[in-house]
N, C-alpha and C positions, 0 to 999 in steps of 0.2 A: 257713393255711399248714400243709402236711403236713411233719412232721419225721421224717426217717429217721435211724437210728443203727446203725452196724455196730460191734459190739464184737468185735474180733479176739481170739481166746482160745488157739488152738493154732498154733504156729509150727514148721515143719519146714524142711528144706533145699529142698523143692519146693513146699510148699503152706502157705496160711494159712487157718484155719477160724475162722469167727465166727458171731455171731448177729445177725439183722436185727430191729430194733424199728421199728414204725410208730407214731408218737405214743406212745411208751413202752410199747407192747404188743408182745410177742414175736410175730413172724410166721413166720420160717423161719431156716434156716442159710445161711451164705455160704461160698463157696470162692473163693480168690484165689491168684495166684502168691505165691511167697515174698516176705517183706519183706526187702529188701536195702539196704545202705548205698550201694551203687553200682548204678545201673540197668543191667540186662541186658535188651535189647530183647525184648519178648514173654514175659519170664520174671520180671517184678518187679511186686509189688503197688504200687498208687499210694500216694503219701505220705498219712499220717494228716492229717486236717484237715476243714474244712467246705466243701462245694461246692454250688452251685445245680444242680438237675436239671431238665431239660426233656424232654418227649416229642416226638420228631420221627421222620421217616422215615429209616430206615437204608438206605443204598445197598447195603451188604454183605448184610444180612439180608432186605431187601425187605419190611419191615414197620415200623410205628410202634413205637418202643422208647425207654426212658429213656436219656438221655445226660448225663453229668456234665460241667459246664463249668469251664473255667479250671483244669484239673489241671496243675500245673507239670511241664513236659517230657513231657507225654502228650497224645495226640489220640485222639478217638473212643472214650473210655471209656464203655462201656455196662453196663447190668445185663441179663443174659440167661440163657438155659437152657444147661445143660451138665452134665457129671458130674465131670470131673477137671481138674487144673491145665493139661493139654494144651489144654483148651477155652477157656482164659481170655484169653490175649494181653493181660494187664493189666486185663481187665474183672472185674466182680463176677458170679459165678454164684450162683443161688439154688437151694435144695433143701428139701423138707419133711423129709427124713430125712438122716441122717449115718451113714456106714459107715467102719469102720477095717479095713484089710486087712493082715494080717501077712505073707502069702505071695503078694503081688502086686506088680506094678511101680508101683502107685499105693497109697501108704500111707493116704490118706483120699479119700473121694468123697462127693458129695451125691447123694441119690436123689429121685425124684419132682420133678425140676426143672421140667418143663413145667407141672405143677400149681401149683408155687410161683410161677412167673411169672404164670400166670392169676390167682391169688389176689392177688399184688402189684399187677398192673395194675388189677384191679377196685377195690382199696383206694386206689390212689394216683393213677391217671390220671383225674382228675375236674375238671381246669381250675384247681385251686388251685396256688399256688406250692409248690414242693417243694425242700427242702434236705436234704442228707445230711451227717452228721458221722461220721467214721471214727476210732475210737480203738483203741489197743493195750492189752489187758487181760491179767491173769495167766491162765495155763492152768488153768481149773477145769472144763473139759469132760472132762478125763482124757486121758492120752496112751497 
């Protein structure tokens, strides 16, 4: 069993930044939509909790990708490449780097996302069962 853990650490009005661990080893950063009490379609992070993950063909992206199963009130939650909260639609974006922008329309972005996805797929897509746990932690990455 491959155990994934997302520790959400930075929470803004638009974005949630976290760290992804694979079997308790830090792999990369995560970027999601904002955590909200009431879901706003395409602009809300999924609820914290534990979900089974499978790899299957994405009709939208036309490639094999990780899919989170049985996320309450969500469908098609994937882990994929991107850079900003505009790229998420409720999904989890991975990046090897993290950038904060004081004078931009995006306060936080992840960088080297495609490399992060390649690294993630190589470590996780190996036929084993996969489970992801998402938790909200205190902001210790710095605001």
